[in-house]
DOMIZA-169344 format. One record per residue: residue in one letter; residue number from 1; x, y, z of N, C-alpha, C, O in turn. Coordinates in steps of 0.02 Angstrom, whole numbers, plus 50000, padded with zeros to 5 digits. Layout:
// DOMIZA-169344
{resn:a resi:NUM n_east:X n_north:Y n_up:Z ca_east:X ca_north:Y ca_up:Z c_east:X c_north:Y c_up:Z o_east:X o_north:Y o_up:Z};
...
This chain:
// DOMIZA-169344
{resn:x resi:1 n_east:54661 n_north:54019 n_up:54850 ca_east:54644 ca_north:54094 ca_up:54820 c_east:54692 c_north:54137 c_up:54777 o_east:54739 o_north:54164 o_up:54806};
{resn:x resi:2 n_east:54687 n_north:54143 n_up:54722 ca_east:54726 ca_north:54202 ca_up:54673 c_east:54740 c_north:54262 c_up:54721 o_east:54689 o_north:54285 o_up:54747};
{resn:x resi:3 n_east:54805 n_north:54293 n_up:54737 ca_east:54835 ca_north:54342 ca_up:54738 c_east:54785 c_north:54407 c_up:54731 o_east:54771 o_north:54448 o_up:54775};
{resn:x resi:4 n_east:54761 n_north:54405 n_up:54657 ca_east:54740 ca_north:54480 ca_up:54664 c_east:54661 c_north:54485 c_up:54681 o_east:54633 o_north:54539 o_up:54692};
{resn:x resi:5 n_east:54623 n_north:54407 n_up:54681 ca_east:54561 ca_north:54402 ca_up:54726 c_east:54568 c_north:54428 c_up:54774 o_east:54536 o_north:54479 o_up:54783};
{resn:x resi:6 n_east:54621 n_north:54400 n_up:54833 ca_east:54634 ca_north:54410 ca_up:54877 c_east:54635 c_north:54509 c_up:54890 o_east:54603 o_north:54541 o_up:54932};
{resn:x resi:7 n_east:54669 n_north:54529 n_up:54851 ca_east:54684 ca_north:54597 ca_up:54862 c_east:54624 c_north:54638 c_up:54843 o_east:54611 o_north:54690 o_up:54874};
{resn:x resi:8 n_east:54579 n_north:54613 n_up:54786 ca_east:54526 ca_north:54665 ca_up:54771 c_east:54463 c_north:54647 c_up:54841 o_east:54426 o_north:54693 o_up:54857};
{resn:x resi:9 n_east:54459 n_north:54605 n_up:54864 ca_east:54431 ca_north:54570 ca_up:54936 c_east:54446 c_north:54631 c_up:54979 o_east:54408 o_north:54678 o_up:54991};
{resn:x resi:10 n_east:54520 n_north:54621 n_up:55005 ca_east:54521 ca_north:54682 ca_up:55054 c_east:54549 c_north:54733 c_up:55027 o_east:54599 o_north:54750 o_up:55058};
{resn:x resi:11 n_east:54539 n_north:54764 n_up:54981 ca_east:54528 ca_north:54839 ca_up:54946 c_east:54460 c_north:54852 c_up:54971 o_east:54451 o_north:54891 o_up:55017};
{resn:x resi:12 n_east:54409 n_north:54819 n_up:54941 ca_east:54315 ca_north:54832 ca_up:54955 c_east:54326 c_north:54826 c_up:55005 o_east:54293 o_north:54874 o_up:55025};
{resn:x resi:13 n_east:54366 n_north:54788 n_up:55090 ca_east:54328 ca_north:54794 ca_up:55138 c_east:54377 c_north:54850 c_up:55160 o_east:54351 o_north:54891 o_up:55197};
{resn:x resi:14 n_east:54439 n_north:54861 n_up:55146 ca_east:54481 ca_north:54938 ca_up:55183 c_east:54445 c_north:55008 c_up:55148 o_east:54459 o_north:55062 o_up:55175};
{resn:x resi:15 n_east:54408 n_north:55008 n_up:55100 ca_east:54375 ca_north:55072 ca_up:55081 c_east:54304 c_north:55081 c_up:55127 o_east:54286 o_north:55135 o_up:55150};
{resn:x resi:16 n_east:54269 n_north:55020 n_up:55137 ca_east:54211 ca_north:55026 ca_up:55173 c_east:54240 c_north:55046 c_up:55236 o_east:54209 o_north:55091 o_up:55265};
{resn:x resi:17 n_east:54298 n_north:55020 n_up:55269 ca_east:54317 ca_north:55011 ca_up:55339 c_east:54335 c_north:55092 c_up:55327 o_east:54302 o_north:55128 o_up:55365};
{resn:x resi:18 n_east:54376 n_north:55125 n_up:55286 ca_east:54392 ca_north:55181 ca_up:55281 c_east:54331 c_north:55247 c_up:55319 o_east:54345 o_north:55292 o_up:55359};
{resn:x resi:19 n_east:54244 n_north:55225 n_up:55278 ca_east:54215 ca_north:55275 ca_up:55290 c_east:54188 c_north:55258 c_up:55345 o_east:54141 o_north:55298 o_up:55353};
{resn:x resi:20 n_east:54190 n_north:55223 n_up:55387 ca_east:54175 ca_north:55208 ca_up:55453 c_east:54231 c_north:55238 c_up:55508 o_east:54222 o_north:55262 o_up:55564};
{resn:x resi:21 n_east:54277 n_north:55232 n_up:55479 ca_east:54341 ca_north:55257 ca_up:55527 c_east:54334 c_north:55337 c_up:55535 o_east:54338 o_north:55371 o_up:55586};
{resn:x resi:22 n_east:54322 n_north:55356 n_up:55468 ca_east:54341 ca_north:55442 ca_up:55451 c_east:54298 c_north:55486 c_up:55530 o_east:54324 o_north:55533 o_up:55560};
{resn:x resi:23 n_east:54242 n_north:55459 n_up:55543 ca_east:54211 ca_north:55517 ca_up:55582 c_east:54250 c_north:55502 c_up:55647 o_east:54251 o_north:55550 o_up:55686};
{resn:x resi:24 n_east:54275 n_north:55457 n_up:55662 ca_east:54306 ca_north:55450 ca_up:55762 c_east:54349 c_north:55482 c_up:55769 o_east:54401 o_north:55489 o_up:55736};
{resn:x resi:25 n_east:54326 n_north:55507 n_up:55822 ca_east:54383 ca_north:55554 ca_up:55840 c_east:54361 c_north:55615 c_up:55797 o_east:54393 o_north:55663 o_up:55819};
{resn:x resi:26 n_east:54333 n_north:55628 n_up:55763 ca_east:54373 ca_north:55700 ca_up:55728 c_east:54311 c_north:55751 c_up:55772 o_east:54256 o_north:55730 o_up:55791};
{resn:x resi:27 n_east:54343 n_north:55836 n_up:55784 ca_east:54325 ca_north:55878 ca_up:55815 c_east:54318 c_north:55931 c_up:55746 o_east:54367 o_north:55946 o_up:55713};
{resn:x resi:28 n_east:54266 n_north:55951 n_up:55734 ca_east:54249 ca_north:56035 ca_up:55689 c_east:54267 c_north:56082 c_up:55721 o_east:54283 o_north:56085 o_up:55781};
{resn:x resi:29 n_east:54267 n_north:56127 n_up:55675 ca_east:54320 ca_north:56191 ca_up:55691 c_east:54258 c_north:56224 c_up:55735 o_east:54273 o_north:56252 o_up:55788};
{resn:x resi:30 n_east:54199 n_north:56221 n_up:55718 ca_east:54144 ca_north:56222 ca_up:55788 c_east:54154 c_north:56238 c_up:55851 o_east:54148 o_north:56289 o_up:55886};
{resn:x resi:31 n_east:54179 n_north:56165 n_up:55862 ca_east:54179 ca_north:56144 ca_up:55919 c_east:54250 c_north:56169 c_up:55946 o_east:54246 o_north:56190 o_up:56004};
{resn:x resi:32 n_east:54310 n_north:56172 n_up:55920 ca_east:54350 ca_north:56200 ca_up:55938 c_east:54357 c_north:56282 c_up:55942 o_east:54401 o_north:56298 o_up:55982};
{resn:x resi:33 n_east:54337 n_north:56316 n_up:55923 ca_east:54296 ca_north:56379 ca_up:55930 c_east:54348 c_north:56431 c_up:55894 o_east:54348 o_north:56492 o_up:55902};
{resn:x resi:34 n_east:54396 n_north:56389 n_up:55849 ca_east:54430 ca_north:56417 ca_up:55771 c_east:54412 c_north:56411 c_up:55729 o_east:54418 o_north:56354 o_up:55705};
{resn:x resi:35 n_east:54379 n_north:56460 n_up:55689 ca_east:54348 ca_north:56444 ca_up:55612 c_east:54399 c_north:56472 c_up:55565 o_east:54408 o_north:56533 o_up:55563};
{resn:x resi:36 n_east:54427 n_north:56438 n_up:55535 ca_east:54487 ca_north:56454 ca_up:55471 c_east:54438 c_north:56530 c_up:55428 o_east:54377 o_north:56525 o_up:55433};
{resn:x resi:37 n_east:54445 n_north:56549 n_up:55417 ca_east:54417 ca_north:56600 ca_up:55343 c_east:54421 c_north:56581 c_up:55299 o_east:54471 o_north:56575 o_up:55265};
{resn:x resi:38 n_east:54362 n_north:56563 n_up:55286 ca_east:54331 ca_north:56544 ca_up:55202 c_east:54337 c_north:56465 c_up:55208 o_east:54357 o_north:56428 o_up:55162};
{resn:x resi:39 n_east:54309 n_north:56439 n_up:55292 ca_east:54299 ca_north:56378 ca_up:55278 c_east:54247 c_north:56368 c_up:55326 o_east:54240 o_north:56403 o_up:55375};
{resn:x resi:40 n_east:54198 n_north:56302 n_up:55304 ca_east:54137 ca_north:56314 ca_up:55345 c_east:54165 c_north:56290 c_up:55388 o_east:54226 o_north:56285 o_up:55385};
{resn:x resi:41 n_east:54111 n_north:56258 n_up:55466 ca_east:54106 ca_north:56259 ca_up:55521 c_east:54101 c_north:56217 c_up:55533 o_east:54103 o_north:56204 o_up:55593};
{resn:x resi:42 n_east:54092 n_north:56152 n_up:55476 ca_east:54089 ca_north:56095 ca_up:55523 c_east:54160 c_north:56058 c_up:55485 o_east:54166 o_north:55997 o_up:55483};
{resn:x resi:43 n_east:54196 n_north:56091 n_up:55466 ca_east:54270 ca_north:56064 ca_up:55426 c_east:54305 c_north:56036 c_up:55493 o_east:54295 o_north:56045 o_up:55553};
{resn:x resi:44 n_east:54343 n_north:56004 n_up:55461 ca_east:54386 ca_north:55951 ca_up:55537 c_east:54432 c_north:56017 c_up:55558 o_east:54453 o_north:56057 o_up:55516};
{resn:x resi:45 n_east:54446 n_north:56022 n_up:55637 ca_east:54498 ca_north:56050 ca_up:55664 c_east:54563 c_north:56056 c_up:55646 o_east:54598 o_north:56103 o_up:55626};
{resn:x resi:46 n_east:54574 n_north:55977 n_up:55660 ca_east:54640 ca_north:55930 ca_up:55649 c_east:54636 c_north:55874 c_up:55617 o_east:54612 o_north:55825 o_up:55645};
{resn:x resi:47 n_east:54670 n_north:55871 n_up:55522 ca_east:54646 ca_north:55812 ca_up:55512 c_east:54697 c_north:55752 c_up:55514 o_east:54750 o_north:55769 o_up:55488};
{resn:x resi:48 n_east:54696 n_north:55706 n_up:55530 ca_east:54744 ca_north:55655 ca_up:55565 c_east:54746 c_north:55583 c_up:55499 o_east:54729 o_north:55524 o_up:55496};
{resn:x resi:49 n_east:54778 n_north:55636 n_up:55453 ca_east:54772 ca_north:55552 ca_up:55407 c_east:54806 c_north:55510 c_up:55420 o_east:54774 o_north:55458 o_up:55414};
{resn:x resi:50 n_east:54869 n_north:55499 n_up:55441 ca_east:54907 ca_north:55461 ca_up:55477 c_east:54880 c_north:55389 c_up:55515 o_east:54896 o_north:55331 o_up:55503};
{resn:x resi:51 n_east:54826 n_north:55419 n_up:55575 ca_east:54796 ca_north:55384 ca_up:55596 c_east:54729 c_north:55347 c_up:55582 o_east:54713 o_north:55288 o_up:55590};
{resn:x resi:52 n_east:54695 n_north:55403 n_up:55558 ca_east:54646 ca_north:55359 ca_up:55508 c_east:54661 c_north:55289 c_up:55459 o_east:54632 o_north:55234 o_up:55460};
{resn:x resi:53 n_east:54725 n_north:55315 n_up:55409 ca_east:54763 ca_north:55259 ca_up:55365 c_east:54768 c_north:55199 c_up:55407 o_east:54737 o_north:55149 o_up:55391};
{resn:x resi:54 n_east:54815 n_north:55202 n_up:55475 ca_east:54828 ca_north:55160 ca_up:55525 c_east:54764 c_north:55117 c_up:55553 o_east:54755 o_north:55057 o_up:55544};
{resn:x resi:55 n_east:54739 n_north:55144 n_up:55574 ca_east:54660 ca_north:55117 ca_up:55606 c_east:54627 c_north:55069 c_up:55555 o_east:54605 o_north:55014 o_up:55570};
{resn:x resi:56 n_east:54626 n_north:55098 n_up:55489 ca_east:54611 ca_north:55080 ca_up:55440 c_east:54609 c_north:55020 c_up:55425 o_east:54561 o_north:54982 o_up:55427};
{resn:x resi:57 n_east:54691 n_north:55004 n_up:55401 ca_east:54728 ca_north:54955 ca_up:55383 c_east:54706 c_north:54897 c_up:55436 o_east:54694 o_north:54837 o_up:55427};
{resn:x resi:58 n_east:54705 n_north:54928 n_up:55482 ca_east:54703 ca_north:54868 ca_up:55572 c_east:54638 c_north:54849 c_up:55563 o_east:54636 o_north:54790 o_up:55546};
{resn:x resi:59 n_east:54589 n_north:54870 n_up:55568 ca_east:54533 ca_north:54855 ca_up:55562 c_east:54499 c_north:54821 c_up:55487 o_east:54446 o_north:54790 o_up:55481};
{resn:x resi:60 n_east:54533 n_north:54834 n_up:55449 ca_east:54526 ca_north:54790 ca_up:55392 c_east:54562 c_north:54731 c_up:55393 o_east:54531 o_north:54678 o_up:55388};
{resn:x resi:61 n_east:54625 n_north:54729 n_up:55398 ca_east:54663 ca_north:54653 ca_up:55424 c_east:54622 c_north:54639 c_up:55456 o_east:54583 o_north:54611 o_up:55417};
{resn:x resi:62 n_east:54591 n_north:54639 n_up:55523 ca_east:54554 ca_north:54603 ca_up:55575 c_east:54509 c_north:54566 c_up:55527 o_east:54507 o_north:54505 o_up:55524};
{resn:x resi:63 n_east:54466 n_north:54617 n_up:55480 ca_east:54404 ca_north:54602 ca_up:55464 c_east:54418 c_north:54549 c_up:55411 o_east:54385 o_north:54496 o_up:55413};
{resn:x resi:64 n_east:54456 n_north:54558 n_up:55373 ca_east:54476 ca_north:54523 ca_up:55328 c_east:54499 c_north:54435 c_up:55340 o_east:54482 o_north:54392 o_up:55300};
{resn:x resi:65 n_east:54539 n_north:54420 n_up:55400 ca_east:54574 ca_north:54375 ca_up:55418 c_east:54506 c_north:54337 c_up:55443 o_east:54494 o_north:54280 o_up:55424};
{resn:x resi:66 n_east:54461 n_north:54374 n_up:55487 ca_east:54412 ca_north:54324 ca_up:55507 c_east:54353 c_north:54299 c_up:55433 o_east:54316 o_north:54250 o_up:55434};
{resn:x resi:67 n_east:54359 n_north:54336 n_up:55390 ca_east:54323 ca_north:54320 ca_up:55329 c_east:54364 c_north:54238 c_up:55275 o_east:54344 o_north:54197 o_up:55235};
{resn:x resi:68 n_east:54443 n_north:54261 n_up:55317 ca_east:54469 ca_north:54214 ca_up:55250 c_east:54467 c_north:54147 c_up:55320 o_east:54468 o_north:54088 o_up:55302};
{resn:x resi:69 n_east:54466 n_north:54160 n_up:55372 ca_east:54467 ca_north:54100 ca_up:55424 c_east:54398 c_north:54052 c_up:55407 o_east:54404 o_north:53992 o_up:55400};
{resn:x resi:70 n_east:54334 n_north:54086 n_up:55402 ca_east:54266 ca_north:54093 ca_up:55397 c_east:54269 c_north:54037 c_up:55319 o_east:54265 o_north:53975 o_up:55323};
{resn:x resi:71 n_east:54274 n_north:54070 n_up:55263 ca_east:54286 ca_north:54047 ca_up:55185 c_east:54336 c_north:53993 c_up:55196 o_east:54317 o_north:53939 o_up:55172};
{resn:x resi:72 n_east:54390 n_north:53990 n_up:55223 ca_east:54427 ca_north:53919 ca_up:55218 c_east:54424 c_north:53878 c_up:55247 o_east:54420 o_north:53825 o_up:55217};
{resn:x resi:73 n_east:54423 n_north:53878 n_up:55303 ca_east:54442 ca_north:53836 ca_up:55354 c_east:54359 c_north:53796 c_up:55360 o_east:54349 o_north:53738 o_up:55343};
{resn:x resi:74 n_east:54300 n_north:53849 n_up:55392 ca_east:54240 ca_north:53824 ca_up:55395 c_east:54176 c_north:53821 c_up:55340 o_east:54117 o_north:53804 o_up:55348};
{resn:x resi:75 n_east:54218 n_north:53851 n_up:55269 ca_east:54186 ca_north:53828 ca_up:55215 c_east:54111 c_north:53881 c_up:55188 o_east:54073 o_north:53860 o_up:55145};
{resn:x resi:76 n_east:54101 n_north:53946 n_up:55218 ca_east:54056 ca_north:53972 ca_up:55202 c_east:54077 c_north:54023 c_up:55151 o_east:54131 o_north:54053 o_up:55156};
{resn:x resi:77 n_east:54039 n_north:54033 n_up:55107 ca_east:54033 ca_north:54056 ca_up:55047 c_east:53970 c_north:54102 c_up:55041 o_east:53925 o_north:54105 o_up:55083};
{resn:x resi:78 n_east:53976 n_north:54145 n_up:54973 ca_east:53906 ca_north:54156 ca_up:54974 c_east:53852 c_north:54113 c_up:54951 o_east:53794 o_north:54131 o_up:54962};
{resn:x resi:79 n_east:53863 n_north:54069 n_up:54927 ca_east:53814 ca_north:54023 ca_up:54915 c_east:53770 c_north:53992 c_up:54996 o_east:53710 o_north:53986 o_up:55004};
{resn:x resi:80 n_east:53823 n_north:53978 n_up:55042 ca_east:53794 ca_north:53965 ca_up:55118 c_east:53747 c_north:54031 c_up:55134 o_east:53695 o_north:54009 o_up:55158};
{resn:x resi:81 n_east:53744 n_north:54081 n_up:55133 ca_east:53715 ca_north:54154 ca_up:55151 c_east:53631 c_north:54141 c_up:55133 o_east:53622 o_north:54117 o_up:55077};
{resn:x resi:82 n_east:53580 n_north:54151 n_up:55167 ca_east:53491 ca_north:54142 ca_up:55151 c_east:53496 c_north:54193 c_up:55074 o_east:53522 o_north:54244 o_up:55053};
{resn:x resi:83 n_east:53458 n_north:54144 n_up:55056 ca_east:53420 ca_north:54198 ca_up:54978 c_east:53364 c_north:54235 c_up:55011 o_east:53317 o_north:54219 o_up:55048};
{resn:x resi:84 n_east:53386 n_north:54289 n_up:54987 ca_east:53338 ca_north:54355 ca_up:55018 c_east:53290 c_north:54370 c_up:54946 o_east:53233 o_north:54389 o_up:54956};
{resn:x resi:85 n_east:53306 n_north:54363 n_up:54898 ca_east:53274 ca_north:54367 ca_up:54828 c_east:53262 c_north:54320 c_up:54799 o_east:53307 o_north:54289 o_up:54770};
{resn:x resi:86 n_east:53183 n_north:54295 n_up:54798 ca_east:53166 ca_north:54246 ca_up:54765 c_east:53191 c_north:54242 c_up:54680 o_east:53193 o_north:54287 o_up:54638};
{resn:x resi:87 n_east:53211 n_north:54165 n_up:54674 ca_east:53241 ca_north:54155 ca_up:54607 c_east:53166 c_north:54152 c_up:54557 o_east:53115 o_north:54124 o_up:54577};
{resn:x resi:88 n_east:53170 n_north:54183 n_up:54496 ca_east:53124 ca_north:54163 ca_up:54444 c_east:53136 c_north:54118 c_up:54393 o_east:53133 o_north:54134 o_up:54334};
{resn:x resi:89 n_east:53151 n_north:54052 n_up:54417 ca_east:53178 ca_north:53989 ca_up:54371 c_east:53105 c_north:53973 c_up:54334 o_east:53100 o_north:53927 o_up:54293};
């Protein structure tokens, strides 16, 4: 696999995992009881960007590694997945 293709797949996985990791452990200002003037109550009380990026990177590396092993060593590809949409040939 070309480096650019591998990076593109990892990038897509990383973004998908990012939006799954973002709400983990988030506490709103309403839950903390300290709402900052000019913000909504549902805003995060403390945003931990470093933790989110690190956790996203680790989970993405595991998912990418599983995909790489499945596609390289076991021969799984998009062609081996069941076809849901009928073909109109």
